[in-house]
Each structure stands twice: as structure tokens, then as C-alpha cells.
ROTOR-381130 format. One record per residue (C-alpha): x negated, y negated, z. Coordinates in steps of 0.2 Angstrom, whole numbers, padded with zeros to 4 digits, always signed. Each point is the difference from the previous one (the first is absolute). Layout:
N
XYZ...
END
This chain:
258
+0044-0138-0051+0002+0007-0017-0016+0009-0001-0012+0010+0012-0018-0001-0003-0009+0016+0003-0013-0002+0014-0016+0009+0000-0003-0001+0019+0017+0009+0003-0004+0013-0013+0015-0004-0010+0003+0008-0017+0018-0002-0005+0009+0014-0009+0008-0006-0016+0007+0017-0008+0018+0002+0004+0000+0018-0004-0013+0004+0013+0008-0010+0013+0016+0009-0003-0010+0017+0001-0007-0005+0017+0016-0005+0007+0008+0017-0006-0014+0009+0009+0008-0003+0017+0010+0016+0004+0008-0005+0016-0011+0013+0010+0004-0002+0018+0017-0008-0002-0006-0017+0002+0011-0015-0004-0014-0014+0000-0013-0002-0013-0014-0012+0003-0010-0007-0015-0017-0006+0003-0006-0014-0011+0015-0002-0012-0009-0014-0008+0011-0006-0015+0014+0013+0004-0003+0011-0015+0002+0016+0010+0012-0009+0013+0014-0002-0012+0002+0018-0002-0001+0004+0018+0013-0014+0004+0012+0009-0012-0001+0016+0009+0016+0003+0011-0008+0015+0010-0011-0012+0011-0002-0018+0005-0016-0008-0008-0012-0012+0010-0015-0009-0008-0016-0005+0010-0014-0011-0007-0013-0012+0007+0000-0011-0016+0011-0015+0003+0001-0003-0019+0007+0018-0002+0012-0003+0015+0006-0016-0008+0002+0008-0017+0010+0015+0006+0011-0011+0011+0005-0011-0015+0002+0015-0012+0010+0011+0012+0009-0012+0012+0012+0014+0005-0015+0009+0008-0007-0015+0009+0001+0006+0017-0008+0017-0005-0016-0009-0007-0013-0001+0013-0016-0009+0001-0011+0011+0011-0015+0012+0000+0005+0018-0001-0017+0004+0008+0005-0010+0015+0018+0003+0002+0009+0011+0013+0011+0011-0010+0011+0005+0015+0003-0018+0005+0006-0004-0018+0010+0015-0004+0003+0008+0017+0000+0019+0000+0006+0001-0018-0009+0011-0012-0007-0009-0015-0008+0002-0016-0015-0011-0006-0003-0004-0018-0011-0012-0010-0013-0005-0013-0013-0001+0014-0014-0012+0000-0015+0011-0003-0011-0009+0012+0011+0006+0015+0008+0016-0007-0010+0011+0012+0005-0011+0015+0018+0001-0006-0001+0019+0001-0007+0000+0017+0014-0011+0005+0012+0012-0007-0008+0014+0010+0001-0009+0016+0019-0002-0004+0002+0018-0006+0015+0003+0011+0009-0014-0008-0006+0000-0018+0007+0015-0008-0004-0004-0018-0013-0011-0009-0001-0004-0019-0015-0010-0004-0012-0007-0014-0018+0003+0003-0017-0002-0009+0000+0017-0008-0017+0005+0009+0009-0003+0017+0015+0010-0006-0010+0015-0005-0010-0001+0016+0016+0000+0011+0008+0015-0010-0016+0010-0001-0001+0017+0008-0014+0008+0010-0016+0005-0010-0002-0016-0011-0012-0015+0003+0015-0012+0000+0008+0010+0015-0002-0013+0014+0008-0007+0016+0016-0007-0008+0003+0016-0009-0001+0011+0016+0010-0012+0011+0013-0004-0013+0003+0019-0003+0001+0003+0018+0017-0009+0001+0006-0002-0018+0002+0010-0016-0010-0010-0013+0003-0001-0018-0009-0008-0015+0015-0006-0011-0008-0010-0015-0014-0010-0006+0002-0019-0005-0011-0009-0013-0008-0017+0003+0009-0010-0013+0017+0001+0009-0006-0012+0013-0003-0019+0001-0015-0002+0002-0006+0017-0006-0010+0010+0014-0017+0007-0006+0006+0017+0005+0014+0012-0004+0014+0002+0013+0011+0014+0006+0016+0002+0010+0001+0013+0013+0014+0005+0012+0000+0006+0018+0014+0010+0009-0001+0003+0018-0002+0018+0004+0009+0010+0013-0013-0001+0013+0006-0010+0015-0017+0002+0007-0017+0008-0004-0004+0016+0010-0014-0010+0008-0005-0017+0008+0004-0012-0014-0011-0014+0006-0015+0013+0001+0005+0006-0018-0001-0017-0007-0017-0002+0009-0008+0016-0006+0006-0003-0018-0008-0017-0001-0016+0006+0009-0002+0015-0012+0002-0010-0016-0011-0015+0006-0014+0013-0001+0007+0010-0014-0017+0006-0006-0003+0009+0017+0007+0016+0006+0014-0001+0012-0011+0006+0014-0012-0015-0003+0013-0013-0004+0010+0004+0015-0014+0004+0012+0005-0014+0012+0016+0010+0004+0001+0015+0011+0007+0013-0013+0000+0019+0004-0004+0005-0017+0001+0018+0004+0019-0002+0002+0002-0009-0017+0005+0012-0013-0008+0000-0018-0018-0004+0005+0004-0018-0002-0016-0006+0009-0010+0002-0015+0011-0008-0013+0002-0018-0005+0016-0011+0003+0005+0000-0018+0004+0018-0001+0012+0000+0015+0019-0001+0000+0011-0007+0013+0002+0017+0009-0019+0002+0001-0001-0017+0009+0014+0005+0012-0010+0015+0005-0015-0010+0003+0010-0013+0011+0007+0015+0010-0017+0006+0004-0006-0016+0007-0004+0000+0018+0010-0012+0011
END
């Protein structure tokens, strides 16, 4: 296999610009002292070859496209055993890497980019850093702070466990085929919170419920839950989800009746 055909159903837009690939690779900081980096959707290996050269960690690549797998194994035979045909959304990270801390990196397929972030959140104790290419609109939504209309479920959940940064914008013409939208690279670094100061399952549930009815005040959006609003600081009951920060949601969860 000397060529990999971009497949629309896999959301593939292969990066062609070497300088951007190098810049993405250099965006890894080693935060969390990981020694393993997992690249999701390496495609034709434009980013992979920069990661492979880094002596600070061991690179692994994972793709579900057999053409990409064959191309990578032929192009980088010395990394044959580290090129995996598997679906990141379905793997057990601990089964693959034990209790090791890892970083996740990639030019993520835009049709599953939010699912990739939820997978990282599920494995937040193990994934200490993430550098990823996203549709610009999604990237802006993830890094948004409270008060804006783009603030949403992913923004609050990700900020609860990670320090989130918007790194740089990427234009359409550096991909094959070019997407119809601009892209952006963001970085996550695991914060120092071992656990939230509340029930974490309830936290996820409350954030999702609040934003699923984001036009309603929180009193109405969360009326199915038994919340002692008098003990929630900041008169949050009359506000909408988009103006709340992580600590506001923690206060609500701590006021839930068992």
C-alpha cells in the first residue's frame, strides 16, 4: 500500500503540512511524567514521524483504517508492534498500558471528536495530557469560560479535571481533502484535583441535565432533582447553566438530597 485514500465515513482529513505536524508534536510538555504517547488516527504518519523521534516517550499509533495500518507498517517497519488496529472509543486503556500515565495526541476525526474527549474524561486518572486537532468551533466550545453561549457540557466537564488551552488555528488548505471548516489545536493538562469535592457521578449528571435545557433557569432545568436551593450560594437557582463555573456546579451537587 503506497497510498491511503481519505474515507469520508471515517471523517479522514489527512494533514499535509510538515511545519504544523512538527508544531503539534512540540506541544506535548510531558506533564504528568508519562512515558507513553498514544496517537489516535495516525493516517499517513505525518505527525507520527515527529513523535517517533522523541526519546522522552514511547510512541504508539492506533487506527481503525486497515489501509492506514498497512501503510504505516510498511513506512515504519521498526514500529510494527506499536501500530495497533483498534477503536480508541472501545479499548480498555488500563488493559493496554497497565497503570501507566499516558498522553493522547492526534488529528482527531471531527465526527467523533466529542466522544474522544468523553473517553479521555473517563480515563482522567491515567491520561495526564492531551494535544488534539479539532474543528475550530468545537475547540472554542471546549475552552470557553462561563458566561458565553458556547459554554457547554464539555467545557465544564473538561475544566473540572484539566487545565485547557487553545494553542493555534489551522486553515483548511493544509489537509487532504480540505475540510469545510477551520480547525484548531488545543491542549489539556491534568489538574491537581485527585477528586472533586462532591459526588463525581452526580456532578456529570447535573451538568448534563442543566445544559440539556440551557434556556431554562437551573431551578426548572433541575426540578427532577431534590436540591436545597437555600443552601446553594450565589442565588444560582435563577441563573442559566451557561453562566456557571465548575465550582458553582459543585455547590449544587453538594446540596442534593440523598
